[in-house]
C-alpha positions as CSV (number, residue, x, y, z in Angstrom):
1,M,0.3,-0.3,0.0
2,L,3.2,2.2,0.7
3,T,4.1,1.9,-3.1
4,E,0.3,3.0,-4.3
5,I,0.1,6.1,-1.7
6,F,3.9,7.3,-2.9
7,Q,2.4,6.8,-6.6
8,S,-0.7,8.7,-6.0
9,L,1.5,11.6,-4.2
10,Q,4.2,11.8,-7.3
11,E,1.2,12.1,-9.5
12,E,-0.5,15.0,-7.7
13,I,2.8,16.7,-7.2
14,E,3.6,16.8,-11.1
15,S,0.3,18.1,-11.8
16,F,0.8,20.6,-9.2
17,F,4.2,21.5,-10.7
18,G,2.5,21.7,-13.8
19,S,0.0,24.2,-12.6
20,K,2.9,26.4,-11.5
21,K,4.1,26.7,-14.9
22,V,7.2,24.3,-14.3
23,N,8.4,22.6,-17.7
24,P,7.6,19.0,-17.1
25,K,10.7,18.0,-19.5
26,K,13.0,19.8,-16.8
27,I,12.2,18.0,-13.6
28,R,11.4,14.6,-12.6
29,I,10.1,13.0,-9.4
30,R,11.9,10.0,-8.1
31,L,10.7,7.6,-5.4
32,G,13.9,6.8,-3.3
33,N,17.3,7.3,-4.0
34,D,19.2,7.7,-7.3
35,K,23.0,9.4,-6.5
36,R,22.9,9.9,-10.8
37,M,22.6,13.6,-11.5
38,N,21.8,14.4,-15.2
39,A,20.3,17.5,-17.4
40,K,16.8,17.0,-15.3
41,T,16.1,18.6,-11.8
42,T,15.1,15.4,-9.6
43,I,12.6,16.1,-6.6
44,R,13.4,13.0,-4.5
45,M,10.6,11.8,-2.2
46,E,11.6,8.7,0.2
47,V,10.6,7.1,3.3
48,V,12.5,7.5,6.8
49,R,10.1,5.6,9.2
50,F,7.5,3.3,8.7
51,G,5.1,1.8,11.2
52,M,1.3,1.4,12.6
53,D,0.1,4.3,14.7
54,F,-1.9,3.0,17.7
55,Q,-0.8,6.1,19.8
56,N,-2.4,8.7,17.6
57,S,-5.1,6.8,16.3
58,N,-8.1,8.4,18.6
59,L,-8.9,4.7,19.6
60,V,-10.4,4.4,23.2
61,Q,-7.3,2.5,25.0
62,G,-7.5,-1.1,24.9
63,T,-9.7,-1.8,21.8
64,L,-9.1,-1.9,18.6
65,S,-10.7,-0.9,15.4
66,D,-11.3,-2.6,11.9
67,K,-10.0,0.3,10.4
68,I,-5.9,0.0,9.7
69,Y,-3.8,2.9,10.7
70,Y,-0.3,3.6,9.2
71,A,2.2,6.1,10.2
72,F,5.3,6.8,8.3
73,T,7.8,10.0,7.8
74,F,9.1,11.1,4.6
75,F,11.5,13.5,3.3
76,I,11.3,15.6,0.4
77,T,14.6,17.0,-1.5
78,I,15.7,18.6,-4.6
79,D,18.5,17.5,-6.5
80,G,20.1,19.6,-9.1
81,R,22.5,22.3,-10.0
82,D,20.7,25.4,-9.9
83,Y,20.6,26.3,-6.5
84,E,18.0,29.0,-7.1
85,Q,16.0,26.8,-8.9
86,T,16.0,24.5,-6.1
87,L,14.8,26.9,-3.8
88,E,11.7,27.9,-5.9
89,Y,11.1,24.2,-6.4
90,I,11.3,23.3,-2.8
91,E,8.9,26.2,-2.1
92,I,6.4,24.7,-4.6
93,A,6.5,21.4,-2.9
94,A,5.9,23.0,0.2
95,A,3.1,24.9,-0.9
96,F,1.5,21.8,-2.5
97,F,1.5,19.9,1.1
98,E,0.2,23.3,2.4
99,K,-2.6,23.4,-0.2
100,K,-3.6,20.1,0.3
101,P,-3.0,18.2,3.8
102,F,-5.4,15.5,2.5
103,H,-5.3,13.3,-0.1
104,Q,-8.1,10.3,-0.8
105,L,-6.7,7.1,-2.9
106,K,-8.3,3.9,-4.0
107,I,-6.5,0.7,-3.4
108,L,-8.0,-2.6,-4.2
109,E,-11.5,-1.2,-3.7
110,K,-10.8,0.0,-0.2
111,E,-10.8,4.3,0.2
112,Y,-8.1,5.4,2.2
113,E,-7.2,9.0,3.6
114,C,-3.7,10.2,4.1
115,G,-2.9,13.1,6.4
116,I,0.3,14.8,6.1
117,S,1.9,17.5,8.0
118,P,5.0,19.1,8.4
119,L,7.1,17.8,10.8
120,E,9.5,20.4,12.6
121,T,13.2,19.1,12.9
122,P,16.1,20.1,14.5
123,F,19.0,21.3,12.7
124,S,21.0,18.7,14.5
125,D,19.0,16.2,13.1
126,I,19.1,17.3,9.9
127,N,22.7,18.1,9.8
128,Q,22.8,14.1,10.8
129,F,20.4,13.4,8.1
130,W,22.7,14.7,5.7
131,I,25.7,13.0,7.0
132,A,24.0,9.6,6.4
133,Q,23.1,10.6,2.9
134,Q,26.7,11.4,2.4
135,R,25.4,14.3,0.6
136,K,25.9,17.9,0.8
137,H,23.2,20.0,2.4
138,Q,20.6,21.8,0.7
139,P,17.1,22.1,1.3
140,V,14.9,19.4,2.8
141,L,11.3,19.0,3.8
142,F,10.2,16.4,6.3
143,Y,6.9,15.1,6.7
144,Q,4.8,13.1,8.9
145,A,1.8,11.3,7.3
146,R,-1.2,9.2,8.9
147,V,-3.4,6.5,6.7
148,S,-6.6,5.5,7.5
149,E,-9.2,3.7,6.1
150,V,-12.3,5.3,4.9
C-alpha cells in the first residue's frame, strides 16, 4: 500500500508543478535514492520511518478498530545544479502539501485518507540526516503522514 500512496502523491505533485508553469521536461520526481545526476532536476521522496499508529489513532485505550492506521515519515529534497531553482522547487513542494494536507486514494476497492503535516526537525537532526545521506547540505522538507481506511 505504501507504494501506491507514493505513486499517487507523485502524480499529484507532478500535476501541481505543471500548474505552477514548471516545464515537466526539466524535472522528474523520483521515489527513492538515485545518486546519478543528469540534466533534469530531480525531486526525491523517500520514507524515513514506517509503522503502525496506535498511539495517535483516536481509539479508546484497549480497543482495536477494524480500520487500519499507518504512520510514516518521509522527506522531499531537490537534486539540481541551480541553487536558486532548487529553492523555487522546494517552495512549490511545500506549497503543495500546505494547500492539500489530505489525500484520498482507492486501493483494491478500499478507500483511504492520507493526512500529511510538516515535521518540525531540529538542525542537529538535519545535520545528521545529511551526514547519513553522504551528500552536501541542501533544502529538505520532512513530513509525517497518517493513513486511515475511510
